[in-house]
C-alpha positions, -999 to 999 in steps of 0.1 A, spaced: -48 51 -126 -41 29 -96 -45 44 -61 -22 29 -36 -23 39 1 6 31 25 -7 32 61 15 35 92 14 50 126 25 85 118 32 86 81 69 92 85 87 60 76 64 53 47 74 85 28 106 70 15 88 38 4 61 60 -12 87 77 -35 104 43 -43 70 28 -53 62 58 -75 96 53 -92 90 15 -96 55 22 -111 70 46 -137 97 20 -146 69 -5 -153 48 21 -171 20 18 -145 0 49 -137 -1 50 -100 -10 75 -73 9 65 -41 -1 81 -9 15 76 25 -6 85 56 -13 76 92 -42 53 99 -61 82 114 -65 98 79 -75 67 60 -112 73 62 -108 103 40 -96 82 11 -110 47 18 -135 49 -10 -110 57 -37 -83 31 -31 -73 1 -52 -45 -11 -30 -39 -7 8 -4 -15 22 1 -17 59 35 -10 74 47 -38 95 43 -19 128 5 -17 123 0 -53 110 -23 -57 141 -49 -35 122 -52 -58 92 -85 -75 101 -100 -42 112 -90 -25 79 -101 -54 57 -136 -53 72 -140 -17 59 -128 -23 23 -147 -35 -7 -137 -70 -20 -119 -55 -51 -94 -37 -29 -61 -55 -25 -48 -54 11 -13 -65 22 10 -62 52 45 -53 39 70 -78 52 93 -63 78 124 -71 57 110 -55 26 99 -25 45 133 -21 62 151 -24 29 125 -2 11 122 -30 -15 98 -13 -38 104 -38 -66 93 -67 -45 63 -48 -30 52 -38 -65 55 -75 -77 32 -85 -48 7 -57 -56 5 -69 -93 1 -105 -82 -26 -96 -57 -45 -75 -81 -44 -101 -108 -61 -125 -84 -88 -99 -76 -98 -94 -113 
């Protein structure tokens, strides 16, 4: 089971992308638990994640978040265009590519 966390300011806009990523994972027969949450709640799940996706509006936090994660965790800022279009297929491609480089 892959644990994916989508981080944003308030957890609102990422809810749609969360659902789309879950659908995309099912299509690919990937067992994934996708959670969307504000940055303030991240500490509660930090130790259990495999992938951290930052919404474009919090890209400024990338270095800070990276410092708190083990090396095996894949961290990515979602491109503004992909986020705006809720392009779960492209985001999932990037996740799979990033994880393959980690292992």
